[in-house]
C-alpha atoms as an extended CHARMM CRD file, in Angstrom:
* protein
*
       157  EXT
         1         1  MET       CA             21.3400000000       14.4690000000      -11.0030000000  PROA      1               0.0000000000
         2         2  SER       CA             22.3270000000       11.3510000000       -9.1200000000  PROA      2               0.0000000000
         3         3  THR       CA             22.5920000000       10.7870000000       -5.4170000000  PROA      3               0.0000000000
         4         4  ASP       CA             24.7780000000        8.1490000000       -3.8440000000  PROA      4               0.0000000000
         5         5  PHE       CA             23.5890000000        6.0860000000       -0.8600000000  PROA      5               0.0000000000
         6         6  ARG       CA             25.8190000000        3.6800000000        1.0040000000  PROA      6               0.0000000000
         7         7  ALA       CA             25.5370000000        0.8740000000        3.4990000000  PROA      7               0.0000000000
         8         8  THR       CA             28.2180000000       -1.3800000000        4.9500000000  PROA      8               0.0000000000
         9         9  ILE       CA             27.2930000000       -5.0110000000        5.5350000000  PROA      9               0.0000000000
        10        10  ARG       CA             29.5880000000       -7.0870000000        7.7850000000  PROA      10              0.0000000000
        11        11  TRP       CA             29.5420000000      -10.8430000000        8.3760000000  PROA      11              0.0000000000
        12        12  SER       CA             32.1810000000      -13.2440000000        9.6230000000  PROA      12              0.0000000000
        13        13  ARG       CA             32.3300000000      -17.0180000000        9.9810000000  PROA      13              0.0000000000
        14        14  ASP       CA             33.2060000000      -16.7650000000       13.7010000000  PROA      14              0.0000000000
        15        15  GLY       CA             34.6460000000      -20.2720000000       13.8330000000  PROA      15              0.0000000000
        16        16  ASP       CA             31.7580000000      -22.0390000000       12.1070000000  PROA      16              0.0000000000
        17        17  VAL       CA             32.7710000000      -24.7750000000        9.6340000000  PROA      17              0.0000000000
        18        18  PHE       CA             30.8400000000      -22.9450000000        6.8770000000  PROA      18              0.0000000000
        19        19  THR       CA             31.2390000000      -25.5900000000        4.1660000000  PROA      19              0.0000000000
        20        20  ASP       CA             28.6330000000      -27.7740000000        5.9070000000  PROA      20              0.0000000000
        21        21  GLY       CA             26.0140000000      -25.0130000000        5.5200000000  PROA      21              0.0000000000
        22        22  ARG       CA             25.6310000000      -24.6500000000        9.2910000000  PROA      22              0.0000000000
        23        23  TYR       CA             26.8130000000      -21.0800000000        9.6750000000  PROA      23              0.0000000000
        24        24  SER       CA             25.0930000000      -18.0740000000       11.1680000000  PROA      24              0.0000000000
        25        25  ARG       CA             23.2800000000      -15.7790000000        8.7700000000  PROA      25              0.0000000000
        26        26  GLY       CA             23.4860000000      -13.0280000000       11.3920000000  PROA      26              0.0000000000
        27        27  HSD       CA             25.3290000000       -9.9500000000       10.2060000000  PROA      27              0.0000000000
        28        28  VAL       CA             25.4600000000       -6.1930000000       10.7650000000  PROA      28              0.0000000000
        29        29  TRP       CA             24.1640000000       -3.3600000000        8.6250000000  PROA      29              0.0000000000
        30        30  ALA       CA             25.9430000000       -0.0490000000        9.2160000000  PROA      30              0.0000000000
        31        31  PHE       CA             24.5330000000        3.2920000000        8.0870000000  PROA      31              0.0000000000
        32        32  ASP       CA             25.8100000000        6.7170000000        9.0550000000  PROA      32              0.0000000000
        33        33  GLY       CA             27.4060000000        5.4540000000       12.2600000000  PROA      33              0.0000000000
        34        34  ILE       CA             24.4040000000        3.3470000000       13.2990000000  PROA      34              0.0000000000
        35        35  GLU       CA             24.5710000000       -0.4390000000       13.3770000000  PROA      35              0.0000000000
        36        36  VAL       CA             21.5220000000       -2.6550000000       12.9060000000  PROA      36              0.0000000000
        37        37  PRO       CA             21.5210000000       -6.4370000000       13.3530000000  PROA      37              0.0000000000
        38        38  GLY       CA             20.5870000000       -8.2330000000       10.1330000000  PROA      38              0.0000000000
        39        39  SER       CA             19.8490000000      -11.8490000000        9.2760000000  PROA      39              0.0000000000
        40        40  SER       CA             18.0630000000      -14.0440000000        6.8280000000  PROA      40              0.0000000000
        41        41  ALA       CA             14.3800000000      -14.4640000000        7.6330000000  PROA      41              0.0000000000
        42        42  PRO       CA             13.6690000000      -17.4380000000        9.9200000000  PROA      42              0.0000000000
        43        43  SER       CA             11.1770000000      -18.5540000000        7.2470000000  PROA      43              0.0000000000
        44        44  SER       CA             14.1260000000      -18.9030000000        4.8350000000  PROA      44              0.0000000000
        45        45  VAL       CA             16.7960000000      -20.2880000000        7.1710000000  PROA      45              0.0000000000
        46        46  ARG       CA             15.7860000000      -21.9240000000       10.4360000000  PROA      46              0.0000000000
        47        47  VAL       CA             16.7880000000      -20.6370000000       13.8560000000  PROA      47              0.0000000000
        48        48  PRO       CA             19.5250000000      -20.7740000000       15.2470000000  PROA      48              0.0000000000
        49        49  LEU       CA             21.2240000000      -20.2160000000       11.8850000000  PROA      49              0.0000000000
        50        50  SER       CA             19.0840000000      -17.1260000000       11.4050000000  PROA      50              0.0000000000
        51        51  ARG       CA             18.2470000000      -14.5060000000       14.0190000000  PROA      51              0.0000000000
        52        52  PRO       CA             14.5710000000      -13.7500000000       14.6460000000  PROA      52              0.0000000000
        53        53  ASP       CA             15.6300000000      -10.6270000000       16.6120000000  PROA      53              0.0000000000
        54        54  ALA       CA             17.3250000000       -9.0890000000       13.5590000000  PROA      54              0.0000000000
        55        55  VAL       CA             16.0210000000       -7.3000000000       10.4790000000  PROA      55              0.0000000000
        56        56  ASP       CA             15.8480000000       -9.4340000000        7.3740000000  PROA      56              0.0000000000
        57        57  PRO       CA             16.1490000000       -7.9770000000        3.8490000000  PROA      57              0.0000000000
        58        58  GLU       CA             12.4570000000       -8.5140000000        3.0960000000  PROA      58              0.0000000000
        59        59  GLU       CA             11.3770000000       -6.6330000000        6.2340000000  PROA      59              0.0000000000
        60        60  ALA       CA             13.8290000000       -3.8700000000        5.4250000000  PROA      60              0.0000000000
        61        61  LEU       CA             12.4060000000       -3.4530000000        1.9330000000  PROA      61              0.0000000000
        62        62  VAL       CA              8.8530000000       -3.1920000000        3.2970000000  PROA      62              0.0000000000
        63        63  ALA       CA             10.0450000000       -0.7070000000        5.9490000000  PROA      63              0.0000000000
        64        64  ALA       CA             11.8690000000        1.3580000000        3.3210000000  PROA      64              0.0000000000
        65        65  ALA       CA              8.7020000000        1.6160000000        1.2130000000  PROA      65              0.0000000000
        66        66  SER       CA              6.6480000000        2.5830000000        4.2670000000  PROA      66              0.0000000000
        67        67  SER       CA              9.1910000000        5.1080000000        5.5130000000  PROA      67              0.0000000000
        68        68  CYS       CA              9.5340000000        6.7800000000        2.1200000000  PROA      68              0.0000000000
        69        69  HSD       CA              5.7550000000        7.0440000000        1.7450000000  PROA      69              0.0000000000
        70        70  MET       CA              5.4210000000        8.4700000000        5.2630000000  PROA      70              0.0000000000
        71        71  LEU       CA              8.0570000000       11.1540000000        4.7340000000  PROA      71              0.0000000000
        72        72  PHE       CA              6.3240000000       12.3860000000        1.5850000000  PROA      72              0.0000000000
        73        73  ALA       CA              2.8430000000       12.1740000000        3.1820000000  PROA      73              0.0000000000
        74        74  LEU       CA              3.9550000000       14.2320000000        6.1800000000  PROA      74              0.0000000000
        75        75  ASP       CA              5.4690000000       16.8840000000        3.9430000000  PROA      75              0.0000000000
        76        76  PHE       CA              2.4010000000       17.0840000000        1.6830000000  PROA      76              0.0000000000
        77        77  ALA       CA              0.1210000000       17.3310000000        4.7370000000  PROA      77              0.0000000000
        78        78  ARG       CA              2.2660000000       20.1800000000        6.0800000000  PROA      78              0.0000000000
        79        79  LYS       CA              2.2760000000       21.9940000000        2.7290000000  PROA      79              0.0000000000
        80        80  THR       CA             -1.5180000000       21.7190000000        2.6400000000  PROA      80              0.0000000000
        81        81  GLY       CA             -1.7300000000       23.3550000000        6.0660000000  PROA      81              0.0000000000
        82        82  PHE       CA             -2.6550000000       20.3280000000        8.1490000000  PROA      82              0.0000000000
        83        83  ARG       CA             -1.0310000000       19.5450000000       11.4810000000  PROA      83              0.0000000000
        84        84  VAL       CA             -0.1430000000       15.8840000000       11.9200000000  PROA      84              0.0000000000
        85        85  ASP       CA              0.3260000000       14.6550000000       15.4920000000  PROA      85              0.0000000000
        86        86  SER       CA              1.2790000000       11.0670000000       14.6740000000  PROA      86              0.0000000000
        87        87  TYR       CA              1.6370000000        8.5600000000       11.8790000000  PROA      87              0.0000000000
        88        88  GLU       CA              1.7860000000        4.7870000000       12.2510000000  PROA      88              0.0000000000
        89        89  ASP       CA              1.8990000000        2.1810000000        9.5260000000  PROA      89              0.0000000000
        90        90  ALA       CA              1.5940000000       -1.5790000000        9.9790000000  PROA      90              0.0000000000
        91        91  ALA       CA              3.0670000000       -2.2850000000        6.5390000000  PROA      91              0.0000000000
        92        92  GLN       CA              3.0640000000       -5.8030000000        5.1260000000  PROA      92              0.0000000000
        93        93  GLY       CA              4.8930000000       -7.4490000000        2.2560000000  PROA      93              0.0000000000
        94        94  VAL       CA              3.8620000000      -10.6470000000        0.5020000000  PROA      94              0.0000000000
        95        95  MET       CA              6.2270000000      -12.8820000000       -1.4200000000  PROA      95              0.0000000000
        96        96  THR       CA              4.9620000000      -15.1270000000       -4.2190000000  PROA      96              0.0000000000
        97        97  PRO       CA              6.6660000000      -17.0410000000       -7.0100000000  PROA      97              0.0000000000
        98        98  ASN       CA              7.2650000000      -15.2150000000      -10.2910000000  PROA      98              0.0000000000
        99        99  ALA       CA              6.8440000000      -16.8150000000      -13.7540000000  PROA      99              0.0000000000
       100       100  ALA       CA             10.2030000000      -18.5850000000      -13.3000000000  PROA      100             0.0000000000
       101       101  GLY       CA              9.1430000000      -19.9630000000       -9.9100000000  PROA      101             0.0000000000
       102       102  LYS       CA             11.4580000000      -17.6210000000       -7.9640000000  PROA      102             0.0000000000
       103       103  LEU       CA             10.0590000000      -15.8680000000       -4.9090000000  PROA      103             0.0000000000
       104       104  PHE       CA              9.7970000000      -12.1010000000       -5.1040000000  PROA      104             0.0000000000
       105       105  LEU       CA              8.1170000000       -9.3810000000       -3.1030000000  PROA      105             0.0000000000
       106       106  SER       CA              4.9270000000       -9.1670000000       -5.1580000000  PROA      106             0.0000000000
       107       107  ARG       CA              2.7870000000       -6.9030000000       -3.0000000000  PROA      107             0.0000000000
       108       108  VAL       CA              3.3690000000       -4.2890000000       -0.3330000000  PROA      108             0.0000000000
       109       109  THR       CA              0.3760000000       -3.0160000000        1.5910000000  PROA      109             0.0000000000
       110       110  LEU       CA              0.7830000000        0.1800000000        3.5470000000  PROA      110             0.0000000000
       111       111  SER       CA             -1.8050000000        0.7740000000        6.2770000000  PROA      111             0.0000000000
       112       112  PRO       CA             -1.0000000000        4.2350000000        7.5900000000  PROA      112             0.0000000000
       113       113  VAL       CA             -3.0320000000        5.8780000000       10.3110000000  PROA      113             0.0000000000
       114       114  MET       CA             -2.5150000000        9.6170000000       10.5670000000  PROA      114             0.0000000000
       115       115  VAL       CA             -3.7610000000       11.6750000000       13.5020000000  PROA      115             0.0000000000
       116       116  PHE       CA             -4.4940000000       15.3200000000       12.7230000000  PROA      116             0.0000000000
       117       117  SER       CA             -5.2080000000       18.2070000000       15.0950000000  PROA      117             0.0000000000
       118       118  GLY       CA             -5.4570000000       21.9540000000       14.8350000000  PROA      118             0.0000000000
       119       119  GLU       CA             -7.8460000000       24.3940000000       13.2370000000  PROA      119             0.0000000000
       120       120  LYS       CA             -7.7150000000       23.0200000000        9.6960000000  PROA      120             0.0000000000
       121       121  ARG       CA             -9.2600000000       19.5500000000        9.4980000000  PROA      121             0.0000000000
       122       122  PRO       CA             -8.7820000000       17.2680000000        6.4920000000  PROA      122             0.0000000000
       123       123  THR       CA            -11.5960000000       15.6220000000        4.5790000000  PROA      123             0.0000000000
       124       124  ASP       CA            -11.5000000000       12.0970000000        3.2070000000  PROA      124             0.0000000000
       125       125  ALA       CA            -10.5690000000       13.5900000000       -0.1680000000  PROA      125             0.0000000000
       126       126  ASP       CA             -7.7300000000       15.6150000000        1.3890000000  PROA      126             0.0000000000
       127       127  VAL       CA             -6.1850000000       12.5510000000        3.0360000000  PROA      127             0.0000000000
       128       128  ALA       CA             -6.6410000000       10.4680000000       -0.1160000000  PROA      128             0.0000000000
       129       129  ALA       CA             -4.8810000000       13.2020000000       -2.1210000000  PROA      129             0.0000000000
       130       130  ILE       CA             -1.9940000000       13.3030000000        0.3790000000  PROA      130             0.0000000000
       131       131  HSD       CA             -1.4640000000        9.5460000000        0.0640000000  PROA      131             0.0000000000
       132       132  HSD       CA             -1.9040000000        9.5600000000       -3.7160000000  PROA      132             0.0000000000
       133       133  GLN       CA              0.7160000000       12.2860000000       -4.0610000000  PROA      133             0.0000000000
       134       134  ALA       CA              3.0590000000       10.5730000000       -1.5820000000  PROA      134             0.0000000000
       135       135  HSD       CA              2.8550000000        7.3400000000       -3.5690000000  PROA      135             0.0000000000
       136       136  ALA       CA              3.4580000000        9.1910000000       -6.8350000000  PROA      136             0.0000000000
       137       137  GLU       CA              6.6410000000       10.7940000000       -5.4490000000  PROA      137             0.0000000000
       138       138  CYS       CA              8.1020000000        7.9840000000       -3.3080000000  PROA      138             0.0000000000
       139       139  TYR       CA             11.5360000000        6.9930000000       -4.6270000000  PROA      139             0.0000000000
       140       140  VAL       CA             11.3640000000        3.5180000000       -3.1530000000  PROA      140             0.0000000000
       141       141  ALA       CA              7.9470000000        2.7930000000       -4.6850000000  PROA      141             0.0000000000
       142       142  HSD       CA              9.3960000000        3.8100000000       -8.0690000000  PROA      142             0.0000000000
       143       143  SER       CA             12.1450000000        1.2250000000       -7.5430000000  PROA      143             0.0000000000
       144       144  LEU       CA              9.9260000000       -1.7540000000       -6.7730000000  PROA      144             0.0000000000
       145       145  ARG       CA              8.1680000000       -4.2190000000       -9.0490000000  PROA      145             0.0000000000
       146       146  ALA       CA              5.7800000000       -5.0440000000       -6.2070000000  PROA      146             0.0000000000
       147       147  GLU       CA              2.1670000000       -3.9670000000       -6.3960000000  PROA      147             0.0000000000
       148       148  MET       CA              1.7300000000       -1.1480000000       -3.8660000000  PROA      148             0.0000000000
       149       149  LEU       CA             -1.5750000000       -0.8720000000       -2.0060000000  PROA      149             0.0000000000
       150       150  ILE       CA             -2.3800000000        1.9440000000        0.4040000000  PROA      150             0.0000000000
       151       151  ASP       CA             -5.1480000000        1.2930000000        2.9130000000  PROA      151             0.0000000000
       152       152  PHE       CA             -5.1290000000        4.5600000000        4.8630000000  PROA      152             0.0000000000
       153       153  ARG       CA             -7.1370000000        5.7360000000        7.8300000000  PROA      153             0.0000000000
       154       154  TYR       CA             -7.0730000000        8.9740000000        9.7560000000  PROA      154             0.0000000000
       155       155  LEU       CA             -8.3630000000       10.5330000000       12.9280000000  PROA      155             0.0000000000
       156       156  THR       CA             -8.8110000000       14.1070000000       14.0250000000  PROA      156             0.0000000000
       157       157  VAL       CA             -8.4010000000       15.1420000000       17.6330000000  PROA      157             0.0000000000
């Protein structure tokens, strides 16, 4: 079984000379009728040629890994009978040079904090199992060469 996912990326020169290298890296990502401003990271291309208020590909990759993990974790928590009130992850990606000296996303650290309520309260082992299973099933994690670390915490209210 295969599933097809699509995104439309739009950029235009907008009157810039282009051949001098001084053109905007700002562009638009379009998904399912939603548009998101995109750009190169300001650490790669200086402002004003990049947009610090836009999502760069590296941030998007880290967010995709975090989002995928979260969706599986929420579902596994539900299937185990736990009620989750909130989930927040301050995910971080680190780029380092590979053997050829090219930068790549070498590590992604997820730091999810789940807040549980209700009659059934999870133990440390329960929450660890939820995150272990979420990581094992996450499609995006399967697609990455990056080392994936999960530094989870949880609260019960």
